DOBA-516535 format. One line per field, with one value per residue (C-alpha): x, y, z; residue number from 1. Coordinates in Angstrom, 1 decimal, m for minus. Each point is the difference from the previous one (the first is absolute). Layout:
<nodes>
xx = X|...
yy = Y|...
zz = Z|...
i = NUM|...
</nodes>
This chain:
<nodes>
xx = m13.5|0.3|3.6|1.0|0.1|m3.7|m0.9|2.0|m1.5|m3.5|0.7|1.2|m3.0|m2.5|1.8|m0.3|m3.7|m0.6|2.0|m1.9|m3.6|0.2|1.5|m0.2|0.9|3.3|1.1|m1.0|2.0|3.0|m0.3|m0.1|3.1|1.9|m1.0|1.1|3.4|0.3|m0.7|2.2|3.0|2.0|m0.5|m2.7|0.7|m2.3|1.1|m1.7|m2.9|m0.8|m3.3|m1.8|m3.6|m1.1|0.3|m1.2|0.9|m2.0|1.7|3.1|3.4|1.7|2.4|1.1|2.3|2.1|0.5|2.7|m0.4|m3.7|m0.9|2.1|m0.9|0.4|m1.2|m3.7|m0.1|1.7|m2.2|m3.1|1.2|0.5|m3.3|m2.2|0.9|m0.8|3.4|0.8|2.5|2.1|0.9|3.0|m0.1|2.2|m1.5|m3.7|m2.5|m2.1|2.8|m1.3|m3.8|m0.8|1.3|m2.6|m2.7|2.2|m0.8|m2.9|m0.9|3.0|2.4|2.1|1.9|2.2|3.1|2.2|3.7|3.4|2.4|2.9|m1.5|0.1|m2.6|m2.6|0.8|m0.4|m3.3|m1.2|1.0|m1.3|m2.5|0.7|1.0|0.9|2.1|0.1|2.4|m0.9|2.0|1.7|0.8|0.9|2.4|1.7|m2.1|0.6|m1.1|1.3|2.7|m0.3|2.4|m2.3|m3.1|1.5|2.7|m0.1|m3.8|m0.5|3.0|m1.5|m3.4|1.5|2.1|m3.0|m2.3|2.6|0.3|m3.8|m0.3|m1.8|0.8|m1.5|1.4|m0.2|2.4|m0.6|3.2|0.6|1.3|2.7|1.5|3.6|3.4|1.5|m2.8|1.0|m3.3|m0.5|m3.6|1.1|3.0|m2.1|m2.6|2.7|1.5|m3.5|m0.5|3.3|m0.8|m3.4|1.3|2.8|m2.4|m2.8|1.2|m3.6|m1.2|m1.7|1.6|m1.9|2.0|m2.7|0.1|m1.1|m3.6|m2.7|m3.6|m2.2|2.0|3.3|3.4|1.1|m2.4|m1.9|2.9|1.1|m3.5|0.0|3.2|m1.4|m3.0|1.6|3.5|0.9|2.3|0.6|3.5|1.4|3.4|0.5|m2.4|1.3|m0.3|m2.4|m2.7|m2.7|m2.9|m2.7|m3.5|m0.5|m3.0|1.9|3.0|m2.4|m1.1|3.6|0.4|m3.1|1.3|3.4|m1.7|m2.0|3.0|1.9|3.1|0.2|1.6|3.6|m0.1|0.5|m2.4|0.5|m3.5|0.0|m3.2|m0.9|1.6|3.6|0.2|2.9|m0.2|m0.8|m2.6|m1.8|m0.1|m1.4|m2.6|m1.0|m0.3|m2.0|m2.5|m0.3|m0.6|3.1|2.9|2.7|3.5|2.5|3.4|3.0|1.9|3.2|m0.5|1.8|m2.4|m3.0|1.3|0.5|m3.6|m1.3|1.9|m1.3|m3.6|0.5|1.3|m2.9|m2.5|m1.2|1.0|m1.2|3.2|2.2|3.8|m0.2|m2.4|2.4|3.0|m1.7|m0.3|3.8|0.5|m1.3|m2.6|m2.8|m1.0|m0.3|3.4|0.5|m0.4|m1.7|m3.5|m2.6|m3.8|m0.5|1.4|m2.7|m2.8|m1.1|m1.1|0.5|m1.2|2.0|m0.3|m2.1|m2.5|m1.7|m0.6
yy = m7.9|3.8|1.3|2.0|3.3|m0.3|m0.9|2.9|2.4|m1.1|0.4|3.6|0.9|m1.5|1.8|3.3|m0.6|m0.7|3.1|2.2|m1.2|m1.7|2.8|3.8|2.1|1.2|m3.5|m1.2|2.8|m0.8|m3.7|0.9|2.1|m2.8|m2.6|2.4|0.4|m3.8|m0.4|2.8|0.5|m1.5|2.9|m1.8|m0.2|m1.9|2.1|3.1|m1.5|m3.3|m0.7|2.5|m1.1|m0.8|m3.4|m3.5|m2.8|1.7|3.3|1.1|0.5|0.5|m2.8|m3.0|m1.9|m3.1|m1.9|m2.7|m2.5|0.7|m3.6|0.0|0.9|3.7|0.1|m0.6|3.0|2.3|m1.1|0.5|3.5|1.0|m1.6|1.6|3.5|m0.9|m0.9|m2.5|m2.6|m2.2|m3.3|m1.7|m3.7|m3.1|m3.4|m0.9|2.7|m0.8|1.4|3.5|m0.5|0.9|3.5|0.8|0.8|2.8|2.4|1.0|m2.3|m0.4|2.1|m2.7|m1.6|m3.0|m0.2|m3.1|0.7|m1.6|2.1|m1.1|1.4|3.9|0.0|m1.5|2.6|2.8|m1.5|0.0|3.6|1.3|2.8|0.2|3.2|m1.7|m3.1|m1.7|m2.8|m2.4|m3.0|m2.0|m3.5|m1.6|m2.5|m1.2|m2.3|m2.3|2.7|3.2|1.0|2.8|2.1|m0.3|0.9|2.8|1.5|m0.9|0.3|3.3|1.5|m1.0|1.3|3.4|0.2|m0.7|2.4|2.8|m0.7|0.0|3.3|m1.3|2.6|m1.7|m3.3|m1.5|m2.7|m2.0|m1.0|m1.0|1.6|m2.7|0.8|1.2|m0.3|m2.0|m2.6|m3.6|m1.5|m0.3|1.4|3.3|0.3|m0.4|2.4|2.6|m0.7|0.4|3.4|1.2|m1.4|1.7|3.3|m0.1|m0.9|2.4|2.8|1.2|m3.3|m0.1|m2.7|m1.2|m2.2|m2.0|m1.6|m3.7|m0.1|m1.7|m0.7|m2.9|m2.3|1.7|m1.7|1.4|m0.2|m2.9|m2.4|1.0|m0.6|m3.4|m0.9|1.2|m2.2|m3.1|m0.3|m1.3|3.0|3.4|0.6|3.5|1.3|3.6|1.0|3.6|0.5|2.9|m0.2|2.5|m2.0|1.8|m1.1|m0.9|2.3|2.9|m0.6|0.3|3.3|1.0|m0.8|2.2|2.8|m0.1|0.2|3.1|1.8|2.2|0.1|m3.8|m0.4|m1.0|m0.7|m3.1|m0.5|m2.3|m1.5|m1.8|m0.4|2.0|m2.4|m1.1|m3.6|m2.0|m3.5|m1.8|2.7|m0.4|m3.8|0.3|2.5|m2.3|m3.0|2.0|1.0|m3.6|m1.0|m2.2|m0.4|m1.7|m0.9|2.4|m1.5|2.0|m1.6|1.0|2.0|m2.5|m2.8|2.2|0.6|m3.8|m0.6|2.5|m1.6|m3.4|1.2|1.6|m3.3|m1.9|2.6|0.6|3.6|1.1|2.0|0.4|0.2|3.7|0.7|m1.7|1.8|3.3|m0.6|m0.5|3.2|2.4|2.7|0.9|3.5|3.5|1.8|3.3|3.0|m1.9|1.0|m2.3|m0.3|3.5|1.5|m1.9|0.8|m3.6|m1.4|m3.8|m2.8|m2.1|m3.7|0.7|2.0|m3.3|m1.7
zz = m25.3|0.1|0.1|3.0|m1.9|m0.9|3.6|1.4|m2.6|0.8|3.7|m0.6|m2.2|2.5|2.8|m1.8|m0.6|3.7|1.0|m2.5|0.9|3.4|2.1|0.3|m3.0|1.5|0.8|m3.4|m1.7|2.2|m1.0|m3.7|0.5|1.7|m2.6|m2.8|1.7|0.4|m3.8|m1.2|2.3|2.8|2.4|2.0|3.7|2.3|3.0|m1.4|m2.0|1.6|1.9|m2.1|m0.3|3.4|1.5|m0.8|m2.4|m2.8|0.4|m1.9|1.4|m3.3|0.8|m2.0|2.3|m0.7|3.2|m0.1|2.7|0.3|0.8|3.2|3.6|m0.4|m3.6|0.8|2.4|m2.5|m2.9|2.2|1.0|m3.6|m1.1|2.5|m1.2|m3.6|m1.4|m2.8|1.2|m2.1|1.8|m1.6|0.9|m0.5|m0.5|0.7|m1.0|3.1|2.2|m0.5|m0.5|3.7|m0.7|m2.8|2.5|1.5|m2.8|m2.3|m2.9|m2.3|2.1|1.4|m3.0|0.2|m2.4|m0.1|0.3|0.0|2.2|m2.1|m3.2|m0.1|m2.8|2.3|2.7|m2.5|m1.0|3.6|0.5|m3.3|0.6|3.8|1.8|3.2|0.7|3.4|0.6|2.9|m1.3|2.6|1.1|3.3|m1.5|m3.1|m2.2|m2.9|m2.4|1.5|2.4|2.6|m2.2|m3.0|2.0|2.2|m2.2|m3.7|m0.6|2.0|m1.9|m3.3|0.9|1.1|m3.1|m2.3|2.0|m0.5|m3.7|m0.4|1.8|3.0|2.7|3.0|1.2|3.5|1.1|3.2|1.9|3.6|3.2|0.4|m3.4|0.4|m1.7|2.9|0.3|0.3|m1.1|m3.7|0.4|1.6|m2.3|m3.2|1.3|0.5|m3.4|m1.5|1.6|m1.5|m3.4|m0.1|1.2|m2.6|m2.8|0.9|2.3|0.5|1.5|3.4|2.2|3.0|2.4|1.7|3.4|0.3|m1.3|2.1|m0.6|m1.1|m2.2|0.6|0.0|3.3|2.9|m1.7|m0.1|3.5|1.2|m1.6|1.8|3.3|m0.4|m1.5|1.3|3.5|0.5|m1.6|m1.2|m0.2|m1.2|1.0|2.9|0.2|m3.8|m0.7|m2.6|m1.1|m1.7|m2.0|m0.8|m3.7|m0.7|1.7|m2.3|m3.0|1.4|0.2|m3.7|m0.8|2.1|m1.7|m3.4|1.0|1.6|m2.6|2.2|0.2|m3.5|0.3|3.7|2.1|3.0|3.0|0.6|3.4|2.0|3.2|2.5|0.2|1.4|1.2|m1.7|3.3|0.9|m3.3|0.3|3.6|m1.2|m2.9|2.3|2.5|m2.7|m1.0|3.7|m0.1|2.5|m2.0|1.2|m1.6|m0.9|m1.2|m2.9|m1.8|m3.2|m2.2|1.2|m0.7|m3.6|m0.5|1.3|m2.5|m2.8|0.8|0.0|m3.4|m1.5|1.5|m1.4|3.5|0.3|3.5|0.5|m3.0|0.0|m0.9|3.0|2.4|m1.5|0.4|3.7|0.1|m2.1|2.6|0.5|m2.5|1.2|m1.3|m0.4|1.7|m2.3|m2.8|m1.1|1.5|0.6|1.5|m3.2|m1.9|2.5|0.5|3.4|0.4|2.1|2.5|0.5|3.1|m2.0|m1.1|3.3
i = 1|2|3|4|5|6|7|8|9|10|11|12|13|14|15|16|17|18|19|20|21|22|23|24|25|26|27|28|29|30|31|32|33|34|35|36|37|38|39|40|41|42|43|44|45|46|47|48|49|50|51|52|53|54|55|56|57|58|59|60|61|62|63|64|65|66|67|68|69|70|71|72|73|74|75|76|77|78|79|80|81|82|83|84|85|86|87|88|89|90|91|92|93|94|95|96|97|98|99|100|101|102|103|104|105|106|107|108|109|110|111|112|113|114|115|116|117|118|119|120|121|122|123|124|125|126|127|128|129|130|131|132|133|134|135|136|137|138|139|140|141|142|143|144|145|146|147|148|149|150|151|152|153|154|155|156|157|158|159|160|161|162|163|164|165|166|167|168|169|170|171|172|173|174|175|176|177|178|179|180|181|182|183|184|185|186|187|188|189|190|191|192|193|194|195|196|197|198|199|200|201|202|203|204|205|206|207|208|209|210|211|212|213|214|215|216|217|218|219|220|221|222|223|224|225|226|227|228|229|230|231|232|233|234|235|236|237|238|239|240|241|242|243|244|245|246|247|248|249|250|251|252|253|254|255|256|257|258|259|260|261|262|263|264|265|266|267|268|269|270|271|272|273|274|275|276|277|278|279|280|281|282|283|284|285|286|287|288|289|290|291|292|293|294|295|296|297|298|299|300|301|302|303|304|305|306|307|308|309|310|311|312|313|314|315|316|317|318|319|320|321|322|323|324|325|326|327|328|329|330|331|332|333|334|335|336|337|338|339|340|341|342|343|344|345|346|347|348|349|350|351|352|353|354|355|356|357
</nodes>
């Protein structure tokens, strides 16, 4: 099997060829200049030279991006956004090789490359980032597992990725965090998300941190599990009806990532990325039930009981609502903070839940 270096090198050479012969002379010359920079220096910046040869999966963006967490819910949208502008995308994966095969069709032939990793082995992370000029970290987990704790996934690994990227001279790194992340959080999920932000910022001061609202869309772990409960359970429990949330559509979040990459002023900044509508928890549940043509009975329950229910579901491997998800409801609001850069600063319009009726 070809080593990654040879695959990456072949991808760069074919990309240069397409740029030189498949587009206008000016674009072709620009592509050659970019590829020369990529090969000879670390001065390449996607914000000023990206999207250089038109559009389409056979065009050239000049980007080689390593996307950690690409096999997750948000990952497929980010890989697709990169692939459709002609980028080469490295997909680090753990376990079964088939876990990333569905992503291969999102780019031109040979442009989506899978690389096996072990997040506890720095050498494998370096191998996955070798030759990339952009690193995007989408890693996340809803709960502790037998193999990895929330701290390992949300703090230790992002910190290691950021440190290695800085050492390798990769200037552009995007880290996805959460709106609920804060230093006083009582839930382990929000606390580790906050600690991960701090670790990434310390390790790579130029990192772009995007604090996402709850993600919704087909196959999500937010509206999907709640919809399942609305359909299957005899009643719908809720913890904090006045708690405010600001959910964002998955493909819109991928567009936010792309906009952050193309904005020179984004480096080193933290953005709060909530969707266009702020819902109270009870209001969101009612809206979701209305869209599903359901009229469930809503029953308030204490926060500690909700957390225990989530813990029980995890142990039975029937994770409709995890302990972390229940604990986040107890923690409080997940909305954009006042005075913090947000969607308007990135020029992205987003969809609300009602956009898909």
